[in-house]
C-alpha positions as CSV (number, residue, x, y, z in Angstrom):
1,M,83.8,208.0,-107.6
2,F,84.3,204.9,-105.4
3,D,82.3,201.7,-105.6
4,E,80.5,200.5,-102.5
5,E,83.1,197.9,-101.6
6,A,85.9,200.3,-101.6
7,K,83.9,202.8,-99.5
8,A,83.1,199.8,-97.1
9,K,86.6,198.9,-96.6
10,A,87.8,202.6,-96.1
11,A,85.2,203.0,-93.6
12,L,86.2,199.8,-91.6
13,Y,89.7,200.9,-91.8
14,A,88.8,204.2,-90.3
15,A,86.6,202.6,-87.7
16,F,89.6,200.6,-86.5
17,V,92.0,203.4,-86.5
18,I,89.6,205.7,-84.5
19,A,88.8,203.1,-81.9
20,F,92.5,202.1,-81.5
21,I,93.5,205.7,-81.0
22,G,90.3,206.5,-78.9
23,Y,90.4,203.5,-76.4
24,A,94.4,203.3,-76.1
25,G,94.0,207.0,-75.3
26,M,91.3,206.6,-72.6
27,L,92.9,203.7,-71.1
28,T,96.4,205.3,-70.7
29,G,95.2,208.8,-70.1
30,L,96.9,210.1,-73.0
31,E,95.8,213.8,-73.7
32,P,93.9,215.1,-75.4
33,V,92.4,211.8,-76.6
34,H,91.4,210.8,-73.1
35,N,89.7,214.2,-72.6
36,Q,88.0,213.9,-76.0
37,F,87.1,210.1,-75.8
38,F,83.3,210.5,-76.5
39,P,83.5,211.4,-80.1
40,F,86.2,208.8,-80.9
41,A,84.0,206.2,-79.4
42,L,80.7,207.6,-81.0
43,W,82.2,207.7,-84.5
44,S,84.1,204.2,-84.4
45,Y,80.9,202.6,-83.2
46,T,78.7,204.2,-85.8
47,L,81.4,203.2,-88.4
48,F,81.6,199.6,-87.1
49,A,77.8,199.1,-86.9
50,D,77.3,200.7,-90.5
51,N,79.8,198.3,-91.9
52,L,78.3,195.2,-90.2
53,L,74.9,196.4,-91.7
54,Y,76.5,196.6,-95.2
55,R,78.0,193.2,-94.9
56,V,74.8,191.6,-93.5
57,T,72.6,193.2,-96.0
58,G,74.6,194.6,-98.7
59,D,73.1,198.1,-97.9
60,S,73.8,200.7,-95.4
61,P,73.4,204.5,-95.1
62,L,77.1,205.4,-95.2
63,V,78.2,203.0,-97.9
64,S,75.1,203.1,-100.2
65,R,73.9,206.5,-99.7
66,T,76.9,208.5,-98.4
67,E,75.5,211.9,-99.6
68,E,72.5,211.4,-97.4
69,F,74.5,210.1,-94.7
70,L,76.8,213.3,-94.6
71,T,73.5,215.4,-94.9
72,L,72.3,213.5,-91.8
73,A,75.4,214.3,-89.8
74,L,75.2,218.1,-90.7
75,W,71.3,218.4,-89.7
76,S,72.4,216.4,-86.4
77,L,74.9,219.1,-85.8
78,A,72.2,221.5,-86.2
79,L,70.1,219.8,-83.8
80,G,72.7,219.5,-81.2
81,A,73.1,223.3,-81.6
82,V,69.5,223.9,-81.2
83,L,69.4,221.8,-78.0
84,E,72.2,223.7,-76.5
85,L,70.7,226.9,-77.1
86,L,67.4,225.7,-75.5
87,N,69.6,224.5,-72.5
88,L,70.6,228.2,-71.9
89,R,67.0,228.4,-70.7
90,F,66.8,225.0,-69.1
91,C,70.0,224.7,-67.3
92,A,69.5,220.9,-67.7
93,W,73.3,220.0,-68.2
94,Q,76.5,221.4,-68.0
95,Y,80.0,220.7,-69.2
96,V,83.1,220.1,-67.0
97,N,86.8,219.4,-67.7
98,Q,86.6,220.9,-71.0
99,P,90.0,221.7,-72.9
100,A,91.1,225.4,-72.6
101,T,92.3,225.1,-76.4
102,L,89.5,226.2,-78.5
103,S,90.0,224.2,-81.6
104,T,90.3,220.9,-79.4
105,R,87.1,222.0,-77.6
106,W,85.0,222.8,-80.5
107,T,86.1,220.1,-82.7
108,G,85.1,217.6,-79.9
109,M,81.8,219.1,-79.3
110,A,81.0,219.4,-83.1
111,L,81.9,215.8,-83.8
112,G,79.8,214.8,-80.9
113,W,76.7,216.6,-82.0
114,A,77.1,215.5,-85.5
115,G,77.4,211.8,-84.5
116,G,74.2,211.9,-82.6
117,L,71.6,211.1,-85.5
118,P,73.9,208.7,-87.5
119,C,74.5,206.6,-84.4
120,L,70.8,206.5,-83.6
121,F,69.6,205.6,-87.0
122,V,72.4,203.2,-88.0
123,T,71.7,201.3,-84.7
124,S,67.8,201.3,-85.7
125,E,68.8,199.7,-89.1
126,L,70.9,197.2,-87.5
127,L,67.9,196.1,-85.4
128,R,65.8,196.0,-88.5
129,C,68.4,193.7,-90.0
130,L,68.5,191.5,-87.2
131,G,64.7,191.0,-87.5
132,F,63.5,192.8,-84.3
133,F,59.8,193.4,-84.3
134,R,59.8,192.3,-87.9
135,N,56.4,190.6,-87.9
136,L,54.7,192.5,-85.3
137,K,51.4,194.1,-86.2
138,T,48.6,196.1,-84.3
139,P,45.1,197.3,-85.2
140,P,45.3,200.2,-87.7
141,L,45.2,203.4,-85.9
142,T,42.2,205.8,-87.2
143,I,43.6,209.2,-88.0
144,S,41.0,211.8,-87.2
145,P,41.0,215.6,-87.3
146,G,40.6,215.4,-83.6
147,L,43.7,213.3,-83.2
148,I,45.9,215.6,-85.4
149,D,44.5,218.5,-83.5
150,G,45.5,216.6,-80.3
151,F,49.1,216.3,-81.8
152,H,49.2,219.9,-82.3
153,Y,48.1,221.2,-79.0
154,A,50.1,218.5,-77.0
155,G,53.1,219.6,-79.0
156,L,52.7,223.2,-78.3
157,I,52.1,222.5,-74.5
158,A,55.3,220.3,-74.5
159,L,57.3,223.0,-76.2
160,L,55.9,226.0,-74.2
161,L,56.1,224.5,-70.6
162,P,59.7,223.9,-70.6
163,L,60.4,227.4,-71.4
164,V,58.1,228.6,-68.7
165,L,58.8,226.1,-66.1
166,P,62.4,224.9,-67.3
167,R,63.4,223.4,-63.9
168,Y,60.8,220.7,-63.9
169,C,59.3,220.6,-67.4
170,W,62.3,220.6,-69.6
171,P,62.3,216.8,-70.4
172,L,59.2,217.5,-72.2
173,I,61.3,218.9,-75.0
174,C,62.1,215.2,-75.8
175,V,58.5,215.0,-77.4
176,A,57.6,218.4,-78.4
177,G,59.1,218.0,-81.9
178,L,57.7,214.5,-82.2
179,L,54.1,215.7,-81.7
180,L,54.5,218.8,-84.0
181,A,56.4,217.2,-86.9
182,E,54.4,214.2,-87.4
183,P,51.1,215.6,-88.6
184,L,53.2,217.7,-91.1
185,N,55.2,214.9,-92.2
186,R,52.0,212.8,-92.9
187,R,50.5,215.8,-94.8
188,L,53.2,216.5,-97.0
189,G,53.9,212.8,-97.9
190,L,57.2,212.5,-96.0
191,G,58.4,209.6,-93.8
192,S,55.9,209.6,-90.8
193,L,55.6,207.3,-87.8
194,L,51.8,208.1,-87.7
195,R,51.5,206.7,-91.2
196,E,53.2,203.3,-90.0
197,W,50.7,203.4,-87.0
198,Q,47.8,204.0,-89.3
199,G,48.9,200.9,-91.4
200,G,49.0,198.8,-88.0
201,L,53.0,198.6,-88.3
202,P,54.7,199.5,-85.0
203,A,58.0,197.9,-86.0
204,K,59.7,201.2,-87.0
205,T,58.6,203.0,-83.9
206,L,59.8,200.3,-81.5
207,R,63.3,199.9,-83.2
208,L,63.8,203.5,-83.1
209,A,62.8,203.6,-79.3
210,A,65.0,200.6,-78.7
211,A,67.9,202.1,-80.7
212,G,67.5,205.3,-78.4
213,L,67.7,203.3,-75.3
214,I,70.8,201.5,-76.7
215,C,72.5,204.7,-77.8
216,G,71.6,206.4,-74.4
217,L,73.5,203.6,-72.5
218,L,76.3,204.0,-74.9
219,W,76.7,207.7,-74.7
220,S,76.2,207.7,-71.0
221,W,78.9,204.9,-70.7
222,W,81.4,206.9,-73.2
223,N,80.8,210.2,-71.5
224,S,81.5,208.6,-67.9
225,A,84.8,207.3,-69.3
226,A,85.9,210.6,-71.1
227,G,87.9,213.4,-69.3
228,A,85.7,216.2,-70.8
229,K,81.9,215.3,-70.0
230,W,78.6,216.6,-69.4
231,T,76.6,216.3,-65.9
232,Y,72.9,216.7,-65.4
233,A,70.9,219.0,-63.2
234,S,70.3,217.7,-59.7
235,V,66.6,217.6,-60.2
236,L,67.3,214.3,-62.0
237,K,69.0,212.7,-59.4
238,A,66.7,210.1,-57.9
239,G,66.7,206.5,-57.4
240,P,69.3,204.1,-58.8
241,E,71.8,205.3,-61.2
242,L,73.9,204.0,-64.2
243,F,76.8,205.8,-65.5
244,G,75.6,209.0,-63.5
245,L,72.0,209.0,-64.6
246,P,68.9,207.6,-63.0
247,L,67.5,204.5,-64.7
248,F,64.1,206.0,-65.2
249,A,65.8,208.8,-67.2
250,Y,66.9,206.5,-69.9
251,A,63.3,206.4,-71.1
252,G,63.8,210.1,-72.5
253,F,66.5,208.7,-75.0
254,A,63.8,206.5,-76.5
255,F,61.4,209.5,-77.0
256,F,64.3,211.6,-78.1
257,S,65.1,208.9,-80.9
258,L,61.5,209.0,-82.2
259,Q,61.5,212.8,-82.1
260,A,64.8,212.8,-84.0
261,Y,63.5,210.7,-86.7
262,S,60.3,212.9,-87.2
263,L,62.2,216.2,-87.2
264,Y,64.8,214.9,-89.7
265,A,62.0,213.5,-92.0
266,L,60.4,217.0,-91.8
267,A,63.9,218.7,-92.7
268,S,64.2,216.1,-95.7
269,A,61.3,218.3,-97.3
270,L,64.1,220.4,-98.4
271,R,65.6,217.4,-100.4
272,A,62.1,216.3,-101.8
273,G,62.1,213.7,-99.3
274,Q,65.5,212.0,-99.8
275,T,66.8,210.6,-96.4
276,W,69.3,208.1,-95.2
277,E,66.7,205.3,-95.4
278,D,66.4,202.7,-98.3
279,G,63.4,203.2,-100.1
280,A,62.5,206.6,-98.4
281,W,59.2,208.4,-99.1
282,K,59.5,210.8,-101.9
283,M,57.6,214.0,-101.3
284,P,55.3,214.7,-104.2
285,G,55.0,218.1,-106.0
286,T,57.7,220.2,-107.2
287,P,61.2,219.9,-105.3
288,P,62.2,223.1,-103.4
289,A,64.2,225.7,-105.2
290,A,68.1,225.5,-104.9
291,G,68.1,228.6,-102.8
292,V,66.3,227.1,-99.9
293,N,68.7,224.5,-99.4
294,Y,71.7,227.3,-99.4
295,L,69.5,229.0,-96.7
296,A,69.4,225.7,-94.7
297,W,73.3,225.3,-94.9
298,L,73.7,229.0,-93.8
299,F,71.2,228.1,-90.9
300,I,73.4,225.3,-89.8
301,I,76.6,227.1,-89.9
302,V,75.4,230.0,-88.1
303,T,73.5,228.1,-85.5
304,S,76.4,225.8,-84.7
305,Y,78.8,228.8,-84.5
306,I,76.3,230.6,-82.0
307,A,75.9,227.5,-80.0
308,L,79.4,226.8,-79.5
309,R,80.0,230.3,-78.4
310,A,76.9,230.3,-76.0
311,V,78.4,226.9,-74.5
312,D,81.7,228.4,-73.9
313,A,80.1,231.2,-72.3
314,R,77.3,229.7,-70.2
315,T,77.3,226.1,-69.9
316,I,80.9,225.0,-69.4
317,T,81.8,225.2,-65.6
318,M,85.4,224.0,-65.6
319,Y,88.3,224.3,-68.2
320,I,91.5,222.1,-68.3
321,G,94.3,224.5,-68.8
322,W,97.0,222.2,-70.1
323,I,94.8,220.5,-72.8
């Protein structure tokens, strides 16, 4: 419908408008913008970064593969919802100063969850176009049946331990999906970090990890500047902190970024391997039936609704009545 240049200009204008409203509202205390500053900052950054990527390389996830970018945002919403449901068991974080108005509260949360993966992956692509780790090579990793079994067992342990001992083991959830999804991705012919390591190419893994660290810092900064915010369980309060989170804990964002890539690559099996990446692996064989995709959209909608209700009931500890 629109050519890429028109989409790039529209996205850039939207980024300026969202950034102006968000930062002006945050600095002046204008409500509900100050309260809901996080999604304004998240999406303005993502749009700016994607636009810069397009201007430098002539290609970006939003401008060049708009449908895949929107699909990515929907799966990001689903992943956020699943993490919130797991947090009912973990009690690892809670929300404070949330607006009492349901439409404002749910819109802010949904936009925050939906923006996580686009923010991570656009940042990773920006690092790629800037040449980070471009020529780095390592000895090829030998993929043996024993290594695959090790991934499976380690993934199951990382998934089960947080459910059994949530107070101290919940951070393991940041790697459980990575360990379980990677062998499947490699076997199905989907995008796989294991395949990259097998070829002696660690660059994508390192860029994703670096993007996780960058986004973790940005998310924590935006969260600290917003009126409505999340806080972490006291078990994490150890050592020097930055934006309310101990420095050592930021490593979790790097592992989360790797996991997000692997899980989304696995979800792309529903679209025959199509993803936000240029030149993504196409899954061999017959594409899944259309009905499978309809079930996936139903899963996203139902899971998100249940998670929003659950957060209201269990995870929010303080509401602001006048917002």
